[in-house]
N, C-alpha and C positions, 0 to 999 in steps of 0.2 A: 159426414157421419158423426154420431156421438163418439167421444173419445174415452169412454169408460174403459178401465183396465181390468181385464179378466185374467185370472191367474191359473196356473197349472203346476202340479208337483213336478219337480225336475226329474223324478223317476221316469216320467213319460219318455225321456230320451235315452233310457238304458239301452246299450248296444250301439249307440250312434258313433262313439269314438272308434270302436272296433271295426265297424263297417267302413267308415271313411278311410281308416288305415289299410284295410284289406284292399280297398279300391285304389290305393296308392297316393293318398294325400294326408296332410296334417290337419286335424280338426281345429286347432287353436286359432288360426287366422279367420276361420269361418265364424267361430264364436265372437271374435272381436268385431267382425263386420256387422253383426246384428246387436251389439251391445251386451253380449253375455261373455262369460269366461268359463273355462273348464273347471276351475276351482269352485265357482259358484254352483255349477251343475253336479258336483261330486256328492253333495248331500241330497239323497233322494227325496227328502221331505221339504226341501227348500221350495218356496212358491215363486215362480217367475212369470212374467207376462206371456200369455198364450200367443200374442201377436209376434213376439220375438222368436218363439219356438217355430211357428209357422214359417217365418221369414228364413230361419236357419235351414230348414229342410229345402227350401227353394234355392238358397245359396249353395248348399251342398250338391244339389242336382245339377246346377249350372256349372259349378266349378269342376265337377267330376265328369261332366258330359253324360250323365246318367239320368235320363228322364224318368226312369223307373226306380229312382232312389227311395222314395217313400214306400213303394211297394216292397222293395227288398227289405227295408227296415221293419215294416209291419209283419213281414213273413217270418222274421226271426224273433218277434216279440213274445215274451212269456206272459201268460194271462194273469199271473198274480201280481203284476206290476201296476196295481191300482190301490196300493195301500191296504187298509182294513176292509175295503169293499169286496175283494175277492173271497175271503173266508166267509163273509155274510152271504154272498151270491151262491157260492158252491154248496151251502148247507140249506138253501131254500127247498121247500117241498117239491116244486115243479119248475120246469123251464120258464113257464109264463111268470111265476112269482119271482124267479131269479132275474128275469129281464126287467120286470117292473121295479125291483129293488135297485137294479143297476141304473135305470133311467132316472129314478127318483133321487138317488144319492150321489150321482156322478159328480155333481158340482163340488163335493168335498175333495175330490181329486183333480177335477178339471172343470173350471168355470167357463171355458171358451168354446165348449161344444154342447149342444143339446141333442139328445136322442129321444125319440118318441115312439112308443109301440102302439100300433093300431091293428085291428082285425077287420078286414073287408071281405065278406064272403069266405072263401077258403084260403085267403091270403093273409099272412102276418106281415106287416110292413114296419120296418124300423127306419124311420126317417131321421135325417141328421141336418142340423143347422149350425153354421159357424158364427161365433160372436167375436170377430176380430175386425179392425178397421178395413174399409174397402180398398185401401191402397196397399194392403199386405197380400202377397200371393198365397193362395190356399190350396192349389191342386195337390201338391205333395202331401200336405197336412191332411187333406180329405182322404186321399188314397191310403196313407199310413194308418189313420185312425179307423177307417173302414176295414182294412185288412186285420187290424188288431181286434176289432169286434167279431170278425169271422172266426178268429182264433178262439175267442171266448165262447162263441156259440158251439164250436167243435168240442171244446172242453166240457160243455154242458150236455151236448147231444151225441157225442161220439166222434172219433177221428174221421169217420167216413161221411159225416154230415156235409151237405153242400146246399147253398141257397139256390132258389129258382132263378134269380137274376140279381144283378147289381146295377145301380144307376148313379150317374154323376151329372150335375148340372154343367160341368165343364165340357169344352169341345174335346174330341178324341186326340190322344197323343199319336205320334208316328208309329209306335210299336204296340198297338192296341192288342195284338194277339198274345203278348206276354201277360197282359192283364187277365185275359180269359183263362190262361193256363194256371196262373198263380191263385186266382180267385176260385178256380174250379167250376166256372160257369160263364155264360155270355155276359160281358160287361157292356152296358149301353151308356152312351154319352149324349150330352145335350138333352138330358131328361129334365122334367119340371122340378124334381126333388132329388137330393142325394138320398139313396135308400138301399136297403137290403130287403128283398122279397123272398119269402119262404113259406112252405105249407103251414097253415094255421094249426093243423093237427100235431105239428112238432111241439107246440106249446104245452100239450098235455103230458109230455114225457116227465117221468119221475127221475130225480137225481139219485143215482145208485149209492153213493157214499156219504149221503147227508147224515147229520147228527142233529136231532131236534134240540137237545140240550145246548149244544154249541151254537146253534142258530139263535136261540133266545138270549144266550150270553153275549154274543157278538152284536146282536140287534140292539141291546141296551147300550153298548159302547158307541155304536153308530148314532143312535138317537141322542146321546149326550153330545156328540159332535154337532149334530143338527141343531140342538138347542143353543149351543154356543154360537154357531153360525148365524142363527136367526137373531140373536141378541146384537150381533155386530152388523148385520145386513141393513142397508138403507131400504126403507119401505118402498120408495118409488122404484128402486132397482128390482125389488122383489116382484112388483106388479109388472114391470117390463119383461121379466123372465117368464111369468105366467102368460103374458100376451104372446111372446115369441113361441112358446110351446103350443099355443092354440091358434096361431094366426090363420091356419088353413081350415079352421073348424067353425061351426055355427055358434059355439059357446064363447067365441072371442068377443064378448060384450061386457059392459060393466056389470050387468046382472050375472052373467056366467062366471066371471072372475070372482065376484063377491061370494057366489055359492061355493067355489073352491076354498075360499078363506073362511067359510061359515060366518059371513057377515051379511048384513042387510045392504043392498046397493046404495042406499042413502048414507049409511055409516061409512062405506068405502069412499063415497064422494066427499064426505066431510074430512076423512083422514087425509085424502089427497089434497084437498083445499087447504088444510092446515100446513101443508108442505109446499104451497104455491104451485100446485099442479092439478091437472084434470085428467080423467081417464082418456078423453078424446085426444088430448095433447100427447100423452104417453104412447097411445096406439099409433098415432100419426108418425111419431119419431121412430118407433120400432119398424113400422111399415116402410118408411123411406130408407132406413138403414139396410133392411133386407133387400130393397130395390137396388141399392148401390151394388150389393154383392152379386145379385143376378146379372146386372148390366155389365159388370166387369168380368165376372168369371165365366159367363155363358154366352151362347149365341142364340138364346131363346128369343123369339119375336116379342116386340114390346106389348102387343095385345095379350100374349100369353102371360107375360110378367104381371101386367095389370090385373089379369084375371086371378092369378095365383095369390096375389096380395089383397084381393077382395075389393078392388076398385070397380065401380059400376060400369065404367067405360074408359077407354084409352084417354079421352080428353081430360077426365078427372085426374087420372094418374099423371099426365103430362103437366097439368096446372099445378098440382101439389109439388111435383118434383122441381119444376122451374121456379117455384116460390122459394125453395130452399137453395138451389144452386145457380139461379139466373141463367140456366142452360136447359134445353129440352133433354129428355132422356136419351135421344139418339145422339145429340151433340156430346153429352157427358160421356156416353159409352165410347164414342169415337176417340175422345181425348184420353180416357182412362186406358184404353187398349194401346194407344200410341205410346203412352208413358211406360206401360208394362213391357212393350217391345224394346 
């Protein structure tokens, strides 16, 4: 897998120390085990590798013998712990606009997760993709961030709001009933996507305490941060992000991505060529990175993984994967799960 480093504000771990101590342990050795320190995490605006944070939650769960650690931490998370984004989100005109703002700007707080909002019939689907190396455990991180998103949705829609269903690509834990209880709905495992499913009609809800003037003021501040981020972001990384967000859609083509950027497809091609890359190469890299995550984290059949990632047939997927790893997907999955165990 590509080893790009995606960062997250250390505020994402607010409440971690308190929960670990309540469960009878010292968090400091856990930080050291994953290359972090309590002092480093004390500044909420400090950016740290998302992979280290994901690994930390896994270490905590195993050390404490609490497979529900990520769920417990997410359940106590405060929705405003996403920096300047929460004030922007909470003053949007509607729930749909709030979620679109959240998914659009989340990388300013957390580069290691992609959320995507889609509407299919009467269903609103929030799908989630991790951007951490495949050798980093992600179950606790996935559960924690999904429970945090549920808290945000309840802040927007009301405390009594509940999703229709929750899905994880991971296999079920031993205590799956705890997940049903704390999520307030049936949680399904071994799904094709990490997702939150809820009625599309909820998107039309208005936010009761919004301020139009505050929204425009905060939006200008967020846009200034976006402009600075774009000046610093590598162009190829930006294209890979857009590919990841659209991997499961028909517009995940050079023409489709060029349209998002308001560019002609040939202009995009020239821009990538000047950086020694092609759209086809970047899409292949993203697709195989995502394949590694599915193979390691889930028990989804290989034919389904190939279909999810847009391969025309299993043999095409197997050939591309073996070219990268010199192992078939089945062999690689077996080795990865053995290492994790």
